[in-house]
PyMOL commands that place a pseudoatom at each C-alpha (Angstrom):
pseudoatom trace, name=CA, resn=MET, resi=1, chain=A, elem=C, hetatm=0, pos=[0.000, 0.000, 0.000]
pseudoatom trace, name=CA, resn=LYS, resi=2, chain=A, elem=C, hetatm=0, pos=[1.873, 3.047, -1.304]
pseudoatom trace, name=CA, resn=ILE, resi=3, chain=A, elem=C, hetatm=0, pos=[0.059, 6.285, -0.597]
pseudoatom trace, name=CA, resn=ILE, resi=4, chain=A, elem=C, hetatm=0, pos=[0.688, 9.948, -1.400]
pseudoatom trace, name=CA, resn=MET, resi=5, chain=A, elem=C, hetatm=0, pos=[-1.015, 12.583, 0.741]
pseudoatom trace, name=CA, resn=LEU, resi=6, chain=A, elem=C, hetatm=0, pos=[-2.053, 15.807, -0.999]
pseudoatom trace, name=CA, resn=GLY, resi=7, chain=A, elem=C, hetatm=0, pos=[-3.619, 18.912, 0.491]
pseudoatom trace, name=CA, resn=ALA, resi=8, chain=A, elem=C, hetatm=0, pos=[-2.889, 22.564, 1.124]
pseudoatom trace, name=CA, resn=PRO, resi=9, chain=A, elem=C, hetatm=0, pos=[-0.740, 23.675, 4.073]
pseudoatom trace, name=CA, resn=GLY, resi=10, chain=A, elem=C, hetatm=0, pos=[-2.970, 23.546, 7.143]
pseudoatom trace, name=CA, resn=ALA, resi=11, chain=A, elem=C, hetatm=0, pos=[-5.414, 21.035, 5.611]
pseudoatom trace, name=CA, resn=GLY, resi=12, chain=A, elem=C, hetatm=0, pos=[-4.375, 18.426, 8.176]
pseudoatom trace, name=CA, resn=LYS, resi=13, chain=A, elem=C, hetatm=0, pos=[-2.786, 15.933, 5.791]
pseudoatom trace, name=CA, resn=GLY, resi=14, chain=A, elem=C, hetatm=0, pos=[0.224, 15.390, 8.083]
pseudoatom trace, name=CA, resn=THR, resi=15, chain=A, elem=C, hetatm=0, pos=[-2.037, 14.344, 10.961]
pseudoatom trace, name=CA, resn=GLN, resi=16, chain=A, elem=C, hetatm=0, pos=[-3.966, 11.979, 8.679]
pseudoatom trace, name=CA, resn=ALA, resi=17, chain=A, elem=C, hetatm=0, pos=[-0.704, 10.546, 7.273]
pseudoatom trace, name=CA, resn=LYS, resi=18, chain=A, elem=C, hetatm=0, pos=[0.450, 9.681, 10.818]
pseudoatom trace, name=CA, resn=MET, resi=19, chain=A, elem=C, hetatm=0, pos=[-2.903, 8.039, 11.610]
pseudoatom trace, name=CA, resn=ILE, resi=20, chain=A, elem=C, hetatm=0, pos=[-2.774, 5.957, 8.387]
pseudoatom trace, name=CA, resn=ALA, resi=21, chain=A, elem=C, hetatm=0, pos=[0.807, 4.897, 9.162]
pseudoatom trace, name=CA, resn=GLU, resi=22, chain=A, elem=C, hetatm=0, pos=[-0.215, 3.797, 12.646]
pseudoatom trace, name=CA, resn=LYS, resi=23, chain=A, elem=C, hetatm=0, pos=[-3.338, 1.901, 11.588]
pseudoatom trace, name=CA, resn=TYR, resi=24, chain=A, elem=C, hetatm=0, pos=[-1.691, 0.012, 8.705]
pseudoatom trace, name=CA, resn=SER, resi=25, chain=A, elem=C, hetatm=0, pos=[1.774, -0.374, 10.326]
pseudoatom trace, name=CA, resn=VAL, resi=26, chain=A, elem=C, hetatm=0, pos=[3.619, 1.359, 7.485]
pseudoatom trace, name=CA, resn=PRO, resi=27, chain=A, elem=C, hetatm=0, pos=[6.145, 4.215, 7.789]
pseudoatom trace, name=CA, resn=HIS, resi=28, chain=A, elem=C, hetatm=0, pos=[5.048, 7.853, 7.550]
pseudoatom trace, name=CA, resn=ILE, resi=29, chain=A, elem=C, hetatm=0, pos=[7.698, 9.452, 5.345]
pseudoatom trace, name=CA, resn=SER, resi=30, chain=A, elem=C, hetatm=0, pos=[8.187, 13.200, 5.040]
pseudoatom trace, name=CA, resn=THR, resi=31, chain=A, elem=C, hetatm=0, pos=[11.005, 14.531, 2.867]
pseudoatom trace, name=CA, resn=GLY, resi=32, chain=A, elem=C, hetatm=0, pos=[12.042, 16.990, 5.616]
pseudoatom trace, name=CA, resn=ASP, resi=33, chain=A, elem=C, hetatm=0, pos=[12.554, 14.090, 8.027]
pseudoatom trace, name=CA, resn=ILE, resi=34, chain=A, elem=C, hetatm=0, pos=[14.559, 12.046, 5.492]
pseudoatom trace, name=CA, resn=PHE, resi=35, chain=A, elem=C, hetatm=0, pos=[16.802, 15.010, 4.651]
pseudoatom trace, name=CA, resn=ARG, resi=36, chain=A, elem=C, hetatm=0, pos=[17.488, 15.611, 8.354]
pseudoatom trace, name=CA, resn=ALA, resi=37, chain=A, elem=C, hetatm=0, pos=[18.171, 11.907, 9.010]
pseudoatom trace, name=CA, resn=ASN, resi=38, chain=A, elem=C, hetatm=0, pos=[20.606, 11.658, 6.076]
pseudoatom trace, name=CA, resn=ILE, resi=39, chain=A, elem=C, hetatm=0, pos=[22.413, 14.848, 7.050]
pseudoatom trace, name=CA, resn=LYS, resi=40, chain=A, elem=C, hetatm=0, pos=[22.641, 13.746, 10.697]
pseudoatom trace, name=CA, resn=SER, resi=41, chain=A, elem=C, hetatm=0, pos=[24.026, 10.330, 9.664]
pseudoatom trace, name=CA, resn=GLY, resi=42, chain=A, elem=C, hetatm=0, pos=[26.463, 12.002, 7.258]
pseudoatom trace, name=CA, resn=THR, resi=43, chain=A, elem=C, hetatm=0, pos=[25.420, 9.862, 4.257]
pseudoatom trace, name=CA, resn=ALA, resi=44, chain=A, elem=C, hetatm=0, pos=[26.700, 10.764, 0.792]
pseudoatom trace, name=CA, resn=LEU, resi=45, chain=A, elem=C, hetatm=0, pos=[23.159, 11.700, -0.279]
pseudoatom trace, name=CA, resn=GLY, resi=46, chain=A, elem=C, hetatm=0, pos=[22.698, 13.785, 2.873]
pseudoatom trace, name=CA, resn=MET, resi=47, chain=A, elem=C, hetatm=0, pos=[25.928, 15.696, 2.312]
pseudoatom trace, name=CA, resn=GLU, resi=48, chain=A, elem=C, hetatm=0, pos=[24.923, 16.372, -1.300]
pseudoatom trace, name=CA, resn=ALA, resi=49, chain=A, elem=C, hetatm=0, pos=[21.525, 17.721, -0.161]
pseudoatom trace, name=CA, resn=LYS, resi=50, chain=A, elem=C, hetatm=0, pos=[23.187, 19.804, 2.579]
pseudoatom trace, name=CA, resn=GLN, resi=51, chain=A, elem=C, hetatm=0, pos=[25.279, 21.694, 0.008]
pseudoatom trace, name=CA, resn=TYR, resi=52, chain=A, elem=C, hetatm=0, pos=[22.065, 23.023, -1.568]
pseudoatom trace, name=CA, resn=MET, resi=53, chain=A, elem=C, hetatm=0, pos=[20.303, 23.650, 1.742]
pseudoatom trace, name=CA, resn=ASP, resi=54, chain=A, elem=C, hetatm=0, pos=[23.283, 25.567, 3.186]
pseudoatom trace, name=CA, resn=GLN, resi=55, chain=A, elem=C, hetatm=0, pos=[23.045, 27.963, 0.235]
pseudoatom trace, name=CA, resn=GLY, resi=56, chain=A, elem=C, hetatm=0, pos=[19.303, 28.385, 0.791]
pseudoatom trace, name=CA, resn=MET, resi=57, chain=A, elem=C, hetatm=0, pos=[18.584, 26.566, -2.478]
pseudoatom trace, name=CA, resn=LEU, resi=58, chain=A, elem=C, hetatm=0, pos=[15.959, 23.917, -3.115]
pseudoatom trace, name=CA, resn=VAL, resi=59, chain=A, elem=C, hetatm=0, pos=[17.292, 20.368, -3.323]
pseudoatom trace, name=CA, resn=PRO, resi=60, chain=A, elem=C, hetatm=0, pos=[16.940, 19.303, -7.006]
pseudoatom trace, name=CA, resn=ASP, resi=61, chain=A, elem=C, hetatm=0, pos=[14.066, 16.927, -7.801]
pseudoatom trace, name=CA, resn=GLU, resi=62, chain=A, elem=C, hetatm=0, pos=[16.364, 14.181, -9.030]
pseudoatom trace, name=CA, resn=LEU, resi=63, chain=A, elem=C, hetatm=0, pos=[18.369, 14.181, -5.765]
pseudoatom trace, name=CA, resn=THR, resi=64, chain=A, elem=C, hetatm=0, pos=[15.212, 14.359, -3.643]
pseudoatom trace, name=CA, resn=VAL, resi=65, chain=A, elem=C, hetatm=0, pos=[13.833, 11.301, -5.452]
pseudoatom trace, name=CA, resn=ARG, resi=66, chain=A, elem=C, hetatm=0, pos=[17.145, 9.434, -4.983]
pseudoatom trace, name=CA, resn=ILE, resi=67, chain=A, elem=C, hetatm=0, pos=[17.019, 10.113, -1.227]
pseudoatom trace, name=CA, resn=LEU, resi=68, chain=A, elem=C, hetatm=0, pos=[13.356, 9.068, -1.163]
pseudoatom trace, name=CA, resn=LEU, resi=69, chain=A, elem=C, hetatm=0, pos=[13.994, 5.828, -3.092]
pseudoatom trace, name=CA, resn=ASP, resi=70, chain=A, elem=C, hetatm=0, pos=[16.864, 5.028, -0.724]
pseudoatom trace, name=CA, resn=ARG, resi=71, chain=A, elem=C, hetatm=0, pos=[14.381, 5.373, 2.168]
pseudoatom trace, name=CA, resn=VAL, resi=72, chain=A, elem=C, hetatm=0, pos=[11.551, 3.318, 0.618]
pseudoatom trace, name=CA, resn=ALA, resi=73, chain=A, elem=C, hetatm=0, pos=[14.021, 0.531, -0.252]
pseudoatom trace, name=CA, resn=GLN, resi=74, chain=A, elem=C, hetatm=0, pos=[14.456, -0.151, 3.476]
pseudoatom trace, name=CA, resn=GLU, resi=75, chain=A, elem=C, hetatm=0, pos=[12.960, -3.203, 5.141]
pseudoatom trace, name=CA, resn=ASP, resi=76, chain=A, elem=C, hetatm=0, pos=[10.203, -1.360, 7.017]
pseudoatom trace, name=CA, resn=CYS, resi=77, chain=A, elem=C, hetatm=0, pos=[8.706, -0.150, 3.696]
pseudoatom trace, name=CA, resn=LYS, resi=78, chain=A, elem=C, hetatm=0, pos=[8.100, -3.671, 2.344]
pseudoatom trace, name=CA, resn=ALA, resi=79, chain=A, elem=C, hetatm=0, pos=[4.356, -3.461, 3.126]
pseudoatom trace, name=CA, resn=GLY, resi=80, chain=A, elem=C, hetatm=0, pos=[4.111, 0.124, 1.856]
pseudoatom trace, name=CA, resn=TYR, resi=81, chain=A, elem=C, hetatm=0, pos=[4.437, 3.703, 3.082]
pseudoatom trace, name=CA, resn=VAL, resi=82, chain=A, elem=C, hetatm=0, pos=[2.694, 7.065, 3.301]
pseudoatom trace, name=CA, resn=LEU, resi=83, chain=A, elem=C, hetatm=0, pos=[4.441, 9.975, 1.545]
pseudoatom trace, name=CA, resn=ASP, resi=84, chain=A, elem=C, hetatm=0, pos=[3.723, 13.354, 3.115]
pseudoatom trace, name=CA, resn=GLY, resi=85, chain=A, elem=C, hetatm=0, pos=[4.928, 16.545, 1.394]
pseudoatom trace, name=CA, resn=PHE, resi=86, chain=A, elem=C, hetatm=0, pos=[6.249, 14.861, -1.748]
pseudoatom trace, name=CA, resn=PRO, resi=87, chain=A, elem=C, hetatm=0, pos=[5.771, 15.149, -4.666]
pseudoatom trace, name=CA, resn=ARG, resi=88, chain=A, elem=C, hetatm=0, pos=[4.968, 18.859, -4.656]
pseudoatom trace, name=CA, resn=THR, resi=89, chain=A, elem=C, hetatm=0, pos=[5.231, 19.476, -8.404]
pseudoatom trace, name=CA, resn=ILE, resi=90, chain=A, elem=C, hetatm=0, pos=[4.536, 17.660, -11.683]
pseudoatom trace, name=CA, resn=PRO, resi=91, chain=A, elem=C, hetatm=0, pos=[8.273, 17.208, -12.496]
pseudoatom trace, name=CA, resn=GLN, resi=92, chain=A, elem=C, hetatm=0, pos=[8.767, 15.557, -9.071]
pseudoatom trace, name=CA, resn=ALA, resi=93, chain=A, elem=C, hetatm=0, pos=[5.756, 13.291, -9.662]
pseudoatom trace, name=CA, resn=GLU, resi=94, chain=A, elem=C, hetatm=0, pos=[7.086, 12.302, -13.091]
pseudoatom trace, name=CA, resn=VAL, resi=95, chain=A, elem=C, hetatm=0, pos=[10.579, 11.476, -11.782]
pseudoatom trace, name=CA, resn=LEU, resi=96, chain=A, elem=C, hetatm=0, pos=[9.080, 9.466, -8.898]
pseudoatom trace, name=CA, resn=GLU, resi=97, chain=A, elem=C, hetatm=0, pos=[6.761, 7.559, -11.241]
pseudoatom trace, name=CA, resn=LYS, resi=98, chain=A, elem=C, hetatm=0, pos=[9.608, 6.769, -13.659]
pseudoatom trace, name=CA, resn=GLU, resi=99, chain=A, elem=C, hetatm=0, pos=[11.970, 5.550, -10.924]
pseudoatom trace, name=CA, resn=LEU, resi=100, chain=A, elem=C, hetatm=0, pos=[9.303, 3.415, -9.223]
pseudoatom trace, name=CA, resn=HIS, resi=101, chain=A, elem=C, hetatm=0, pos=[8.387, 1.944, -12.619]
pseudoatom trace, name=CA, resn=LYS, resi=102, chain=A, elem=C, hetatm=0, pos=[12.021, 0.792, -13.046]
pseudoatom trace, name=CA, resn=LEU, resi=103, chain=A, elem=C, hetatm=0, pos=[11.607, -1.118, -9.765]
pseudoatom trace, name=CA, resn=GLY, resi=104, chain=A, elem=C, hetatm=0, pos=[8.309, -2.626, -10.930]
pseudoatom trace, name=CA, resn=GLU, resi=105, chain=A, elem=C, hetatm=0, pos=[6.428, -0.530, -8.358]
pseudoatom trace, name=CA, resn=LYS, resi=106, chain=A, elem=C, hetatm=0, pos=[3.801, 2.222, -8.421]
pseudoatom trace, name=CA, resn=ILE, resi=107, chain=A, elem=C, hetatm=0, pos=[1.796, 4.497, -6.150]
pseudoatom trace, name=CA, resn=ASP, resi=108, chain=A, elem=C, hetatm=0, pos=[-1.551, 2.906, -5.229]
pseudoatom trace, name=CA, resn=TRP, resi=109, chain=A, elem=C, hetatm=0, pos=[-3.479, 5.943, -3.967]
pseudoatom trace, name=CA, resn=ALA, resi=110, chain=A, elem=C, hetatm=0, pos=[-3.133, 9.716, -3.958]
pseudoatom trace, name=CA, resn=ILE, resi=111, chain=A, elem=C, hetatm=0, pos=[-5.431, 11.088, -1.249]
pseudoatom trace, name=CA, resn=ASP, resi=112, chain=A, elem=C, hetatm=0, pos=[-6.374, 14.753, -1.407]
pseudoatom trace, name=CA, resn=VAL, resi=113, chain=A, elem=C, hetatm=0, pos=[-7.519, 16.277, 1.889]
pseudoatom trace, name=CA, resn=ASP, resi=114, chain=A, elem=C, hetatm=0, pos=[-9.638, 19.078, 0.438]
pseudoatom trace, name=CA, resn=VAL, resi=115, chain=A, elem=C, hetatm=0, pos=[-10.254, 22.212, 2.515]
pseudoatom trace, name=CA, resn=PRO, resi=116, chain=A, elem=C, hetatm=0, pos=[-11.358, 25.597, 1.085]
pseudoatom trace, name=CA, resn=ASP, resi=117, chain=A, elem=C, hetatm=0, pos=[-8.780, 28.394, 1.433]
pseudoatom trace, name=CA, resn=GLU, resi=118, chain=A, elem=C, hetatm=0, pos=[-11.013, 30.509, 3.700]
pseudoatom trace, name=CA, resn=ASN, resi=119, chain=A, elem=C, hetatm=0, pos=[-11.290, 27.616, 6.187]
pseudoatom trace, name=CA, resn=ILE, resi=120, chain=A, elem=C, hetatm=0, pos=[-7.504, 27.186, 6.240]
pseudoatom trace, name=CA, resn=ILE, resi=121, chain=A, elem=C, hetatm=0, pos=[-6.908, 30.906, 6.749]
pseudoatom trace, name=CA, resn=ARG, resi=122, chain=A, elem=C, hetatm=0, pos=[-9.416, 30.920, 9.633]
pseudoatom trace, name=CA, resn=ARG, resi=123, chain=A, elem=C, hetatm=0, pos=[-7.897, 27.734, 11.093]
pseudoatom trace, name=CA, resn=MET, resi=124, chain=A, elem=C, hetatm=0, pos=[-4.301, 28.957, 10.983]
pseudoatom trace, name=CA, resn=SER, resi=125, chain=A, elem=C, hetatm=0, pos=[-4.810, 32.630, 11.860]
pseudoatom trace, name=CA, resn=GLY, resi=126, chain=A, elem=C, hetatm=0, pos=[-6.714, 31.485, 14.967]
pseudoatom trace, name=CA, resn=ARG, resi=127, chain=A, elem=C, hetatm=0, pos=[-3.656, 29.715, 16.354]
pseudoatom trace, name=CA, resn=ARG, resi=128, chain=A, elem=C, hetatm=0, pos=[-1.802, 31.172, 19.332]
pseudoatom trace, name=CA, resn=ALA, resi=129, chain=A, elem=C, hetatm=0, pos=[1.467, 29.920, 20.782]
pseudoatom trace, name=CA, resn=CYS, resi=130, chain=A, elem=C, hetatm=0, pos=[3.274, 30.308, 24.087]
pseudoatom trace, name=CA, resn=LEU, resi=131, chain=A, elem=C, hetatm=0, pos=[6.947, 30.924, 23.306]
pseudoatom trace, name=CA, resn=SER, resi=132, chain=A, elem=C, hetatm=0, pos=[7.913, 30.121, 26.919]
pseudoatom trace, name=CA, resn=CYS, resi=133, chain=A, elem=C, hetatm=0, pos=[6.538, 26.588, 27.360]
pseudoatom trace, name=CA, resn=GLY, resi=134, chain=A, elem=C, hetatm=0, pos=[5.519, 25.662, 23.795]
pseudoatom trace, name=CA, resn=ALA, resi=135, chain=A, elem=C, hetatm=0, pos=[1.799, 25.219, 24.533]
pseudoatom trace, name=CA, resn=THR, resi=136, chain=A, elem=C, hetatm=0, pos=[-0.517, 25.935, 21.576]
pseudoatom trace, name=CA, resn=TYR, resi=137, chain=A, elem=C, hetatm=0, pos=[-4.103, 27.172, 21.489]
pseudoatom trace, name=CA, resn=HIS, resi=138, chain=A, elem=C, hetatm=0, pos=[-6.785, 28.100, 18.980]
pseudoatom trace, name=CA, resn=MET, resi=139, chain=A, elem=C, hetatm=0, pos=[-9.045, 31.087, 19.607]
pseudoatom trace, name=CA, resn=GLU, resi=140, chain=A, elem=C, hetatm=0, pos=[-12.057, 29.181, 18.240]
pseudoatom trace, name=CA, resn=TYR, resi=141, chain=A, elem=C, hetatm=0, pos=[-11.385, 25.502, 19.026]
pseudoatom trace, name=CA, resn=ILE, resi=142, chain=A, elem=C, hetatm=0, pos=[-9.048, 25.397, 22.066]
pseudoatom trace, name=CA, resn=PRO, resi=143, chain=A, elem=C, hetatm=0, pos=[-9.073, 28.889, 23.583]
pseudoatom trace, name=CA, resn=PRO, resi=144, chain=A, elem=C, hetatm=0, pos=[-6.993, 29.706, 26.672]
pseudoatom trace, name=CA, resn=LYS, resi=145, chain=A, elem=C, hetatm=0, pos=[-8.955, 30.299, 29.914]
pseudoatom trace, name=CA, resn=LYS, resi=146, chain=A, elem=C, hetatm=0, pos=[-7.860, 33.946, 29.871]
pseudoatom trace, name=CA, resn=GLU, resi=147, chain=A, elem=C, hetatm=0, pos=[-7.481, 35.643, 26.490]
pseudoatom trace, name=CA, resn=GLY, resi=148, chain=A, elem=C, hetatm=0, pos=[-3.848, 36.144, 25.455]
pseudoatom trace, name=CA, resn=VAL, resi=149, chain=A, elem=C, hetatm=0, pos=[-2.443, 34.274, 28.464]
pseudoatom trace, name=CA, resn=CYS, resi=150, chain=A, elem=C, hetatm=0, pos=[-1.048, 30.721, 28.586]
pseudoatom trace, name=CA, resn=ASP, resi=151, chain=A, elem=C, hetatm=0, pos=[-2.994, 28.385, 30.904]
pseudoatom trace, name=CA, resn=THR, resi=152, chain=A, elem=C, hetatm=0, pos=[0.174, 26.429, 31.699]
pseudoatom trace, name=CA, resn=CYS, resi=153, chain=A, elem=C, hetatm=0, pos=[2.759, 29.067, 32.559]
pseudoatom trace, name=CA, resn=GLY, resi=154, chain=A, elem=C, hetatm=0, pos=[0.980, 32.438, 32.474]
pseudoatom trace, name=CA, resn=SER, resi=155, chain=A, elem=C, hetatm=0, pos=[3.160, 33.884, 29.680]
pseudoatom trace, name=CA, resn=ASP, resi=156, chain=A, elem=C, hetatm=0, pos=[1.760, 35.971, 26.824]
pseudoatom trace, name=CA, resn=LEU, resi=157, chain=A, elem=C, hetatm=0, pos=[0.424, 34.118, 23.781]
pseudoatom trace, name=CA, resn=VAL, resi=158, chain=A, elem=C, hetatm=0, pos=[1.526, 35.228, 20.318]
pseudoatom trace, name=CA, resn=LEU, resi=159, chain=A, elem=C, hetatm=0, pos=[0.338, 34.855, 16.735]
pseudoatom trace, name=CA, resn=ARG, resi=160, chain=A, elem=C, hetatm=0, pos=[3.332, 33.413, 14.901]
pseudoatom trace, name=CA, resn=ASP, resi=161, chain=A, elem=C, hetatm=0, pos=[4.371, 35.070, 11.620]
pseudoatom trace, name=CA, resn=ASP, resi=162, chain=A, elem=C, hetatm=0, pos=[3.731, 31.755, 9.827]
pseudoatom trace, name=CA, resn=ASP, resi=163, chain=A, elem=C, hetatm=0, pos=[0.115, 31.804, 10.990]
pseudoatom trace, name=CA, resn=LYS, resi=164, chain=A, elem=C, hetatm=0, pos=[-0.697, 35.397, 10.003]
pseudoatom trace, name=CA, resn=ALA, resi=165, chain=A, elem=C, hetatm=0, pos=[-3.488, 35.567, 7.412]
pseudoatom trace, name=CA, resn=GLU, resi=166, chain=A, elem=C, hetatm=0, pos=[-1.323, 37.262, 4.745]
pseudoatom trace, name=CA, resn=THR, resi=167, chain=A, elem=C, hetatm=0, pos=[1.461, 34.653, 5.147]
pseudoatom trace, name=CA, resn=VAL, resi=168, chain=A, elem=C, hetatm=0, pos=[-1.019, 31.776, 4.962]
pseudoatom trace, name=CA, resn=LYS, resi=169, chain=A, elem=C, hetatm=0, pos=[-2.571, 33.335, 1.827]
pseudoatom trace, name=CA, resn=LYS, resi=170, chain=A, elem=C, hetatm=0, pos=[0.870, 33.497, 0.145]
pseudoatom trace, name=CA, resn=ARG, resi=171, chain=A, elem=C, hetatm=0, pos=[1.567, 29.838, 0.993]
pseudoatom trace, name=CA, resn=LEU, resi=172, chain=A, elem=C, hetatm=0, pos=[-1.824, 28.845, -0.415]
pseudoatom trace, name=CA, resn=ASP, resi=173, chain=A, elem=C, hetatm=0, pos=[-1.116, 30.751, -3.645]
pseudoatom trace, name=CA, resn=VAL, resi=174, chain=A, elem=C, hetatm=0, pos=[2.155, 28.824, -4.063]
pseudoatom trace, name=CA, resn=TYR, resi=175, chain=A, elem=C, hetatm=0, pos=[0.330, 25.557, -3.321]
pseudoatom trace, name=CA, resn=HIS, resi=176, chain=A, elem=C, hetatm=0, pos=[-2.354, 26.193, -5.951]
pseudoatom trace, name=CA, resn=GLU, resi=177, chain=A, elem=C, hetatm=0, pos=[0.214, 27.165, -8.557]
pseudoatom trace, name=CA, resn=GLN, resi=178, chain=A, elem=C, hetatm=0, pos=[2.641, 24.265, -7.969]
pseudoatom trace, name=CA, resn=THR, resi=179, chain=A, elem=C, hetatm=0, pos=[0.812, 21.402, -6.317]
pseudoatom trace, name=CA, resn=GLN, resi=180, chain=A, elem=C, hetatm=0, pos=[-2.776, 21.717, -7.518]
pseudoatom trace, name=CA, resn=PRO, resi=181, chain=A, elem=C, hetatm=0, pos=[-1.786, 20.345, -10.988]
pseudoatom trace, name=CA, resn=LEU, resi=182, chain=A, elem=C, hetatm=0, pos=[-0.913, 17.070, -9.192]
pseudoatom trace, name=CA, resn=ILE, resi=183, chain=A, elem=C, hetatm=0, pos=[-4.650, 16.600, -8.632]
pseudoatom trace, name=CA, resn=ASP, resi=184, chain=A, elem=C, hetatm=0, pos=[-5.065, 16.334, -12.424]
pseudoatom trace, name=CA, resn=PHE, resi=185, chain=A, elem=C, hetatm=0, pos=[-1.914, 14.204, -12.754]
pseudoatom trace, name=CA, resn=TYR, resi=186, chain=A, elem=C, hetatm=0, pos=[-3.198, 11.545, -10.344]
pseudoatom trace, name=CA, resn=THR, resi=187, chain=A, elem=C, hetatm=0, pos=[-6.801, 11.845, -11.578]
pseudoatom trace, name=CA, resn=ASP, resi=188, chain=A, elem=C, hetatm=0, pos=[-5.512, 10.888, -15.050]
pseudoatom trace, name=CA, resn=ARG, resi=189, chain=A, elem=C, hetatm=0, pos=[-3.932, 7.789, -13.510]
pseudoatom trace, name=CA, resn=ASN, resi=190, chain=A, elem=C, hetatm=0, pos=[-7.220, 6.955, -11.787]
pseudoatom trace, name=CA, resn=ILE, resi=191, chain=A, elem=C, hetatm=0, pos=[-5.679, 6.782, -8.311]
pseudoatom trace, name=CA, resn=LEU, resi=192, chain=A, elem=C, hetatm=0, pos=[-6.797, 10.140, -6.881]
pseudoatom trace, name=CA, resn=ARG, resi=193, chain=A, elem=C, hetatm=0, pos=[-9.410, 10.064, -4.134]
pseudoatom trace, name=CA, resn=THR, resi=194, chain=A, elem=C, hetatm=0, pos=[-10.670, 13.233, -2.443]
pseudoatom trace, name=CA, resn=VAL, resi=195, chain=A, elem=C, hetatm=0, pos=[-11.904, 13.500, 1.143]
pseudoatom trace, name=CA, resn=ASP, resi=196, chain=A, elem=C, hetatm=0, pos=[-13.691, 16.450, 2.757]
pseudoatom trace, name=CA, resn=GLY, resi=197, chain=A, elem=C, hetatm=0, pos=[-11.079, 17.961, 5.078]
pseudoatom trace, name=CA, resn=THR, resi=198, chain=A, elem=C, hetatm=0, pos=[-13.622, 20.288, 6.733]
pseudoatom trace, name=CA, resn=LEU, resi=199, chain=A, elem=C, hetatm=0, pos=[-15.041, 17.330, 8.691]
pseudoatom trace, name=CA, resn=SER, resi=200, chain=A, elem=C, hetatm=0, pos=[-13.749, 16.347, 12.130]
pseudoatom trace, name=CA, resn=MET, resi=201, chain=A, elem=C, hetatm=0, pos=[-10.349, 14.640, 12.247]
pseudoatom trace, name=CA, resn=GLU, resi=202, chain=A, elem=C, hetatm=0, pos=[-12.037, 11.305, 13.048]
pseudoatom trace, name=CA, resn=ASP, resi=203, chain=A, elem=C, hetatm=0, pos=[-14.526, 11.619, 10.163]
pseudoatom trace, name=CA, resn=VAL, resi=204, chain=A, elem=C, hetatm=0, pos=[-11.778, 12.510, 7.684]
pseudoatom trace, name=CA, resn=PHE, resi=205, chain=A, elem=C, hetatm=0, pos=[-9.836, 9.454, 8.831]
pseudoatom trace, name=CA, resn=ALA, resi=206, chain=A, elem=C, hetatm=0, pos=[-12.917, 7.226, 8.542]
pseudoatom trace, name=CA, resn=ALA, resi=207, chain=A, elem=C, hetatm=0, pos=[-13.377, 8.431, 4.937]
pseudoatom trace, name=CA, resn=ILE, resi=208, chain=A, elem=C, hetatm=0, pos=[-9.733, 7.600, 4.156]
pseudoatom trace, name=CA, resn=VAL, resi=209, chain=A, elem=C, hetatm=0, pos=[-10.006, 4.148, 5.740]
pseudoatom trace, name=CA, resn=ALA, resi=210, chain=A, elem=C, hetatm=0, pos=[-13.114, 3.463, 3.623]
pseudoatom trace, name=CA, resn=ILE, resi=211, chain=A, elem=C, hetatm=0, pos=[-11.013, 4.175, 0.497]
pseudoatom trace, name=CA, resn=LEU, resi=212, chain=A, elem=C, hetatm=0, pos=[-8.007, 2.094, 1.577]
pseudoatom trace, name=CA, resn=ASP, resi=213, chain=A, elem=C, hetatm=0, pos=[-10.037, -0.899, 2.748]
for i in range(1, 213): cmd.bond("trace and resi %d" % i, "trace and resi %d" % (i + 1))
show_as sticks, trace
zoom trace
């Protein structure tokens, strides 16, 4: 069972990917994690990726796919895996498809956690964080007992730059431009399935399980 998770930043696809991995006993693989692991271990691939990252450049698609294939070739991926955050673009999807094809493998499902932009902006701009103890809140869903003050340590809560509405909007624009075409790519291959990401976390997961089972 080889699965790709698609969805805009803040749609909750990472949470769903972890839940799928747990239920089906397959690894949850995010490219950020693999890069960090390779760099920490000092592998040849990791050192190559680090050269780009140290210059603030994007790691080339071909190298990213090589690092990814190295990861999915490991023993714990025999029964499958969940890819989270890759591919992000059509060229990445094409390279991945080509390399998997050489191994006689393919992606089984691409699951799109679909949430309208306005919901994501509301979700993310409602977040508040305590920089002292790391506790997180949401003004609508998990508000602190006293507005602007952390329940745990009494420090001030802040709206992180990443969660500001204008920043979220920019990230969504990039997503629609780069990643949205993947929806068509995987629809053409008849493996795309869309779930309503506005539902509760449990209901979204139940919808995904219904597809996978």
